C-alpha positions in Angstrom: 77.7 -1.5 -44.7 74.5 -1.0 -46.3 70.7 -1.6 -45.8 69.1 -3.6 -49.1 65.3 -4.2 -49.5 64.6 -8.0 -50.4 61.5 -9.6 -51.8 60.5 -12.9 -50.7 58.0 -14.5 -53.2 56.0 -17.4 -51.4 52.4 -18.5 -51.9 52.3 -15.8 -54.9 52.6 -13.1 -52.3 55.3 -10.3 -52.2 56.9 -10.1 -48.6 59.4 -7.1 -48.6 61.9 -7.3 -45.8 64.9 -5.2 -44.9 68.9 -6.7 -44.3 71.9 -5.0 -43.5 74.3 -6.1 -45.6 78.1 -6.2 -44.8 79.5 -6.8 -48.4 78.6 -5.1 -51.7 76.2 -6.9 -53.8 74.3 -6.0 -57.1 70.8 -4.9 -57.1 68.2 -6.2 -59.4 66.9 -3.9 -62.2 63.7 -2.0 -62.0 62.7 -4.4 -65.0 63.1 -7.4 -63.2 61.6 -6.3 -60.2 58.5 -5.1 -62.4 58.4 -8.4 -64.3 58.0 -10.4 -61.0 55.1 -8.0 -59.6 53.2 -8.4 -63.1 53.6 -12.1 -63.1 52.6 -12.5 -59.4 49.6 -10.2 -60.6 48.6 -12.2 -63.4 49.7 -15.9 -62.7 47.4 -17.9 -60.2 49.9 -20.8 -59.9 53.7 -19.8 -60.1 54.4 -23.8 -60.6 52.6 -23.9 -63.9 54.3 -24.4 -67.0 55.3 -21.3 -68.8 55.7 -21.8 -72.6 58.8 -20.8 -74.3 57.8 -21.2 -78.0 59.9 -21.2 -81.0 58.5 -17.9 -82.6 58.7 -15.9 -79.6 62.2 -17.8 -78.6 63.3 -16.6 -82.2 61.8 -12.8 -82.0 63.5 -12.6 -78.4 66.8 -14.1 -79.8 66.8 -11.5 -82.9 66.1 -8.6 -80.9 69.0 -9.4 -78.6 67.0 -10.0 -75.4 68.2 -11.4 -72.7 67.4 -15.0 -72.4 68.6 -15.9 -68.6 69.5 -19.2 -70.0 66.3 -20.4 -71.3 66.2 -22.4 -74.8 63.3 -23.0 -77.0 60.7 -25.1 -76.6 62.0 -25.5 -72.6 59.5 -26.6 -70.0 59.8 -23.9 -67.4 57.5 -22.8 -64.6 56.8 -19.3 -64.0 58.5 -19.3 -60.8 61.8 -20.4 -62.5 
């Protein structure tokens, strides 16, 4: 049994809460957490389209970046 800190992101606010977890789980990396924090600080509308243009996608792919299932020219929101 362990205690985990979760972050709920609603209405562009981060609401941390703790929960007792009885089974093992993987934690998010600091990079993922900071990406969420920076996005919430700089994006007013999380339902707005976040462009994934071909040039940027190609650069990320060439540098072996994690793409989280996104494809070039995909229409995704910042919340996605």
